[in-house]
C-alpha positions as CSV (number, residue, x, y, z in Angstrom):
1,M,102.1,109.1,104.7
2,G,99.7,112.0,104.6
3,G,100.4,112.8,100.9
4,V,97.5,110.9,99.4
5,K,94.0,111.5,100.7
6,I,90.9,109.3,100.8
7,A,89.3,110.8,97.7
8,E,92.6,110.3,95.8
9,H,92.7,106.7,96.9
10,I,89.2,106.2,95.6
11,D,90.1,107.9,92.3
12,A,93.1,105.6,92.0
13,L,91.0,102.6,92.8
14,R,88.5,103.6,90.0
15,D,91.3,104.2,87.5
16,Q,93.4,101.2,88.3
17,G,90.5,98.8,88.3
18,G,89.4,100.1,84.9
19,M,92.9,99.6,83.5
20,L,93.1,96.1,85.0
21,A,89.9,95.1,83.3
22,D,91.0,96.7,80.0
23,A,94.4,94.9,80.1
24,A,92.7,91.6,81.0
25,E,90.3,91.9,78.1
26,R,93.2,92.6,75.7
27,A,95.3,89.7,77.0
28,G,92.5,87.2,77.0
29,L,91.2,85.0,79.9
30,D,93.6,82.2,79.3
31,A,96.8,84.2,79.1
32,A,99.4,83.4,81.8
33,V,100.1,85.9,84.6
34,P,103.9,85.6,85.0
35,P,104.3,87.1,88.5
36,C,101.6,84.7,89.9
37,P,102.1,81.2,88.5
38,P,100.1,79.2,87.8
39,W,97.4,81.9,87.5
40,R,95.7,82.7,84.2
41,V,94.0,86.1,83.7
42,K,90.7,84.5,84.6
43,D,92.1,83.6,88.0
44,L,93.3,87.1,88.5
45,L,89.9,88.5,87.8
46,R,88.2,86.0,90.1
47,H,90.6,86.7,92.9
48,T,90.5,90.5,92.6
49,G,86.7,90.5,92.0
50,Y,86.3,88.5,95.2
51,V,88.5,90.9,97.2
52,H,86.5,93.9,96.0
53,R,83.3,92.3,97.2
54,W,84.8,91.2,100.5
55,A,86.1,94.7,101.1
56,A,82.6,96.2,100.3
57,R,81.0,93.9,102.9
58,H,83.1,95.5,105.6
59,L,81.8,98.9,104.6
60,T,78.2,97.9,104.4
61,E,77.9,95.3,107.2
62,R,80.4,97.1,109.5
63,P,81.6,94.0,111.4
64,D,83.9,94.5,114.5
65,R,86.2,91.7,113.2
66,V,87.7,91.1,109.8
67,L,85.5,88.8,107.9
68,A,86.8,85.3,107.2
69,G,86.9,84.1,103.6
70,P,87.0,80.8,101.8
71,P,90.2,79.1,100.7
72,E,91.8,80.6,97.6
73,A,91.0,77.4,95.6
74,E,87.3,78.1,96.3
75,I,87.6,81.7,95.3
76,L,89.2,80.7,92.0
77,A,86.5,78.2,91.3
78,G,83.8,80.8,92.0
79,G,82.8,84.1,90.4
80,A,81.0,84.2,87.1
81,P,81.3,81.8,84.2
82,D,84.1,82.7,81.8
83,P,81.9,84.5,79.2
84,E,80.5,86.8,81.9
85,L,83.7,87.2,84.0
86,L,84.8,90.6,82.8
87,A,81.3,92.1,83.3
88,W,81.2,90.5,86.8
89,F,84.6,92.0,87.7
90,R,83.6,95.4,86.4
91,A,80.4,95.3,88.4
92,G,82.0,94.4,91.7
93,H,84.7,97.0,91.1
94,A,82.2,99.8,90.3
95,A,80.1,98.8,93.4
96,L,83.1,99.1,95.7
97,V,84.0,102.5,94.2
98,E,80.4,103.7,94.8
99,I,80.3,102.4,98.4
100,L,83.6,104.1,99.3
101,S,82.6,107.3,97.5
102,T,79.3,107.6,99.5
103,A,80.3,106.1,102.8
104,D,80.0,108.0,106.1
105,P,83.5,109.3,106.9
106,D,82.8,108.4,110.5
107,L,81.8,104.8,109.9
108,R,83.3,102.1,112.1
109,C,84.3,98.7,111.0
110,A,87.1,96.2,111.3
111,T,90.5,96.9,109.7
112,F,93.9,95.2,109.9
113,I,96.5,98.0,109.6
114,D,96.6,101.2,111.6
115,A,95.0,104.1,109.7
116,P,93.4,107.4,110.5
117,S,89.9,105.9,110.0
118,P,88.3,102.7,108.7
119,L,87.3,104.6,105.5
120,A,90.9,105.7,105.0
121,F,92.1,102.2,105.5
122,W,89.8,100.5,103.1
123,A,90.2,103.2,100.4
124,R,94.0,102.9,100.6
125,R,94.2,99.1,100.8
126,Q,91.8,98.6,97.9
127,A,93.6,101.2,95.7
128,H,96.9,99.4,96.1
129,E,95.4,95.9,96.0
130,T,93.9,96.8,92.6
131,A,97.0,98.7,91.4
132,I,99.3,95.8,92.0
133,H,96.9,93.3,90.3
134,R,96.7,95.8,87.4
135,A,100.4,95.1,87.0
136,D,99.6,91.4,86.9
137,A,97.1,92.0,84.1
138,D,99.6,94.1,82.2
139,S,102.2,91.4,82.6
140,A,100.0,89.0,80.7
141,R,100.7,91.2,77.7
142,G,104.4,91.8,78.5
143,V,103.8,95.4,79.7
144,I,105.3,97.2,82.7
145,P,102.9,99.8,84.1
146,E,103.9,103.3,85.2
147,Y,102.3,104.7,88.4
148,P,102.1,108.3,89.6
149,A,105.1,108.8,91.8
150,Q,103.3,110.0,94.9
151,F,100.8,107.1,94.7
152,A,103.6,104.6,94.2
153,A,105.4,106.0,97.2
154,D,102.3,105.7,99.3
155,G,102.0,102.1,98.2
156,I,105.6,101.5,99.2
157,D,104.8,103.0,102.6
158,E,101.8,100.7,103.1
159,L,103.9,97.7,102.1
160,I,106.9,98.5,104.3
161,V,105.4,100.2,107.4
162,G,102.0,98.3,107.2
163,F,102.7,94.8,106.1
164,G,106.5,94.5,106.1
165,R,107.1,95.0,109.7
166,R,104.7,92.3,110.6
167,S,106.8,89.7,108.7
168,R,109.1,87.2,110.2
169,Y,112.0,85.1,108.9
170,R,114.0,82.1,110.0
171,P,116.7,83.6,112.3
172,S,120.2,83.4,110.9
173,P,123.1,85.9,111.2
174,E,123.4,86.4,107.4
175,R,119.9,87.7,107.3
176,D,120.3,90.2,110.0
177,G,121.1,93.8,109.0
178,T,119.4,96.9,107.6
179,V,118.0,97.9,104.2
180,L,117.4,101.5,103.2
181,V,114.8,102.1,100.5
182,R,115.0,105.5,98.8
183,A,112.6,106.9,96.1
184,A,114.6,109.2,94.0
185,D,111.8,111.2,92.5
186,T,109.7,111.8,95.7
187,G,112.5,112.0,98.2
188,D,110.8,109.5,100.5
189,A,112.9,106.9,102.4
190,W,112.3,103.9,104.6
191,Q,114.5,101.7,106.7
192,L,114.1,98.0,107.4
193,A,116.0,96.5,110.2
194,A,116.2,92.7,110.6
195,A,117.2,90.9,113.8
196,A,116.4,87.7,115.6
197,G,113.8,86.7,113.0
198,R,111.8,89.9,113.0
199,F,111.7,93.0,110.9
200,E,111.3,96.6,112.2
201,A,110.3,99.3,109.7
202,H,110.7,103.1,110.0
203,R,110.0,106.1,107.8
204,G,113.1,108.2,107.0
205,P,116.7,107.5,106.2
206,G,117.5,106.0,109.6
207,G,120.4,106.7,111.9
208,P,124.0,107.3,111.3
209,G,126.1,104.8,109.5
210,E,125.8,103.0,106.2
211,P,122.9,100.5,105.7
212,G,123.8,97.0,104.8
213,C,121.8,97.3,101.6
214,L,120.6,100.4,99.6
215,V,117.6,100.0,97.3
216,A,117.0,103.1,95.2
217,G,115.1,104.2,92.1
218,P,111.9,105.9,90.9
219,A,108.9,105.3,93.1
220,S,106.9,103.5,90.4
221,G,109.8,101.0,89.8
222,L,110.4,100.5,93.5
223,Y,106.7,99.8,94.0
224,L,106.7,97.0,91.5
225,F,110.1,95.6,92.6
226,L,109.3,95.5,96.3
227,W,106.0,93.8,95.5
228,N,107.9,91.1,93.5
229,R,106.2,92.2,90.2
230,C,109.4,93.2,88.3
231,D,113.1,92.6,88.6
232,A,115.4,95.4,89.5
233,A,116.8,96.0,86.1
234,R,113.4,96.3,84.4
235,A,112.1,98.5,87.2
236,G,115.0,100.9,87.0
237,V,116.1,100.0,90.5
238,T,119.6,99.7,91.9
239,V,120.5,97.4,94.7
240,A,123.8,98.1,96.4
241,G,125.5,96.2,99.2
242,D,124.5,92.9,100.7
243,P,121.0,91.8,99.4
244,A,120.5,89.0,101.9
245,V,118.2,91.0,104.2
246,L,116.3,92.3,101.3
247,A,115.8,88.8,99.9
248,A,114.6,87.5,103.3
249,W,112.1,90.4,103.6
250,Q,110.8,90.0,100.0
251,S,110.2,86.3,100.6
252,A,108.5,86.8,103.9
253,V,106.2,89.8,103.3
254,R,102.6,88.9,102.7
255,V,99.2,90.7,102.8
256,R,97.9,89.3,106.1
257,W,94.7,90.3,107.8
258,R,95.0,88.1,110.9
């Protein structure tokens, strides 16, 4: 996008991780995480704490391929014992922030989405990984977070242009078409086109003609809605037209590093 810089992503990672930990502490380790059943808060902390440590390894070990990790069940069985879990999460998060903050801007290591540099990639990816899981921690208390509009728009861009266009769906005529996503407060727009089981994503409002589905609202609400963390009404998002393509995309998009 160009609107959020590396230092801003690192600052966002620092802030969002702190808010995630605070929300988890208030909710309690055994509270349910509604967007991610059957997770409890302790599962959320173990998952995100593992991801922070995994990301940090790329910056310190500098592999030329993305590091493989254990199955999710093993991740959720690991980490620290429950009484030490919050401190373990905070320590891993702080270490990642420090590593990113002091890294050589020219470092080279593996990434899995196009970016101006590996440092830019890892700062952005971990900022949004942490911000979305902060929403999960808030959900355990029935709270919907609010994100800065430009940061949220940057996260939508990563989701749509980075991950979304790598997604596939089972081909069917009713799932072919276009979706226009428009952030009312930042003016940013993205178009998703679905055909023959594949998605194509582009920045901007697209070509002439009406899209099959228009998704519009404030960037913060769109960010949560498109990441399946909040329904449209609670996010302040409107969905007009045929939602079939949107539903196919939301069910298909995943954070993939292979």
